[in-house]
C-alpha positions in Angstrom: 1.0 1.5 12.3 1.4 3.8 9.4 2.6 1.0 7.2 -0.6 -1.0 7.9 -2.7 1.9 6.6 -1.0 1.6 3.2 -1.9 -2.0 2.7 -5.1 -2.3 0.7 -7.9 -4.2 2.5 -9.0 -7.5 0.9 -12.2 -9.1 2.3 -11.6 -12.5 3.8 -13.8 -14.2 1.2 -11.8 -12.7 -1.6 -8.5 -14.0 0.0 -10.1 -17.5 0.5 -11.2 -17.6 -3.2 -7.7 -16.6 -4.3 -6.3 -19.6 -2.3 -8.9 -21.8 -3.9 -8.1 -20.6 -7.4 -4.4 -21.0 -6.8 -4.8 -24.6 -5.5 -7.0 -25.6 -8.5 -5.5 -23.4 -11.2 -4.8 -26.4 -13.5 -8.5 -27.5 -13.5 -10.2 -24.1 -13.6 -12.5 -23.1 -16.5 -11.3 -19.8 -18.1 -14.2 -17.9 -16.7 -13.5 -18.8 -13.1 -11.6 -16.2 -11.1 -11.8 -12.7 -9.7 -12.9 -9.9 -12.0 -13.0 -6.1 -11.9 -16.1 -4.5 -13.5 -15.8 -1.4 -15.8 -19.0 0.0 -17.2 -20.1 2.7 -19.6 -23.7 3.9 -19.1 -25.6 5.7 -21.8 -28.8 7.5 -20.7 -31.2 8.2 -23.6 -34.6 9.9 -23.8 -36.8 8.8 -26.7 -33.7 7.3 -28.4 -31.6 10.5 -28.1 -28.4 10.2 -25.9 -28.6 12.6 -23.0 -25.5 11.5 -21.1 -22.7 9.0 -21.3 -20.6 8.1 -18.3 -17.7 5.8 -17.7 -17.4 4.1 -14.3 -14.0 2.4 -13.8 -13.6 -0.3 -11.2 -17.3 -0.2 -10.3 -17.3 -3.6 -8.6 -15.2 -6.8 -7.9 -16.8 -10.1 -8.8 -15.9 -13.7 -8.0 -16.9 -16.3 -10.5 -16.8 -20.0 -9.4 -18.2 -23.1 -11.0 -21.2 -24.6 -9.1 -23.6 -27.3 -10.3 -23.1 -26.8 -14.0 -23.1 -23.0 -14.0 -20.8 -20.3 -12.9 -22.0 -18.4 -9.8 -21.3 -14.7 -9.5 -20.5 -13.5 -6.0 -19.5 -10.1 -4.8 -16.0 -9.7 -3.2 -17.5 -10.7 0.1 -18.6 -14.0 -1.3 -22.3 -13.1 -1.2 -25.3 -12.7 -3.5 -27.2 -10.4 -1.1 -28.9 -8.1 -3.7 -29.1 -10.6 -6.6 -28.8 -14.2 -7.7 -26.5 -14.2 -10.7 -24.7 -16.7 -12.9 -23.2 -17.4 -16.3 -24.0 -20.6 -18.2 -21.9 -21.9 -21.1 -23.6 -21.8 -24.6 -22.8 -24.0 -27.6 -21.0 -21.0 -29.1 -17.3 -20.9 -28.3 -16.4 -18.4 -25.5 -20.0 -17.3 -25.2 -22.1 -17.5 -22.0 -25.6 -16.5 -21.0 -25.5 -14.0 -18.1 -28.6 -14.4 -15.9 -29.4 -12.2 -12.9 -32.4 -11.9 -10.7 -32.6 -8.8 -8.5 -34.0 -9.8 -5.1 -35.6 -6.4 -4.2 -37.2 -5.4 -7.5 -37.8 -8.9 -8.7 -36.4 -8.0 -12.1 -34.6 -10.5 -14.3 -32.0 -9.8 -16.9 -30.5 -12.2 -19.4 -27.7 -11.2 -21.8 -25.1 -12.7 -23.9 -21.5 -12.4 -22.6 -18.4 -13.1 -24.6 -15.0 -14.1 -23.1 -12.3 -12.3 -25.1 -8.6 -13.5 -24.9 -9.4 -15.4 -21.7 -9.3 -12.3 -19.6 -12.1 -10.0 -20.6 -15.9 -10.5 -20.4 -18.1 -8.2 -22.5 -21.8 -7.8 -22.3 -24.5 -5.2 -22.6 -28.1 -4.6 -21.5 -30.6 -2.0 -20.5 -31.2 -1.4 -16.8 -34.5 -3.0 -15.9 -37.3 -0.7 -14.7 -37.2 -1.9 -11.1 -33.5 -0.9 -10.6 -33.6 2.0 -13.0 -34.1 4.7 -10.4 -31.2 3.6 -8.3 -28.9 3.4 -11.3 -30.2 6.7 -12.7 -29.3 8.5 -9.5 -25.8 6.9 -9.6 -25.5 8.0 -13.2 -27.0 11.6 -13.0 -26.5 12.5 -9.3 -29.0 12.9 -6.4 -30.4 16.2 -7.7 -32.0 14.7 -10.8 -35.3 12.9 -10.9 -36.2 10.4 -13.6 -39.8 11.7 -13.8 -42.7 9.6 -15.1 -43.3 11.7 -18.2 -39.9 10.9 -19.7 -39.2 7.8 -21.8 -35.7 7.1 -20.5 -33.5 4.1 -21.0 -30.1 3.4 -19.3 -28.0 1.1 -21.4 -25.0 -0.5 -19.7 -21.9 -1.8 -21.6 -19.8 -4.0 -19.3 -16.2 -5.0 -19.5 -15.0 -7.3 -16.7 -11.3 -7.7 -16.6 -9.8 -10.8 -14.9 -7.5 -9.8 -12.0 -6.9 -13.3 -10.6 -5.6 -15.9 -11.4 -3.3 -14.6 -14.1 -2.2 -16.8 -17.0 
């Protein structure tokens, strides 16, 4: 029993996608796989940095090709808070990241670059509709964004490929 507690839990969807990526490894596009998100958030007021915070291993993402784009799923194989994807651009190793947040109805598009086949880099400002949620995660529950402040929350993302490995 004690030994089972030491085994990290992997959601069934993540395990199934690992099997899929293993079976199709020879035909996968470099962006397909399981990725771990690392992020640096920079909170600014009127252009002046207030706080900068690194959040390691913030999320696990699954990227899989579907109908000419690369769908982004959470580790449970879902898109329950968003609809997100990458699309290849004419520029080598560059993709357009596109996300639509279902609750707030915000849309973000950003350029993402695949570096060395195992790191995705992108950056964008948190949209207004999800700013409050992200602000609380960033500053803590005792702080309020307040309507009189001109605040921006800039995210710099690094996604590191964890599976499959080259």
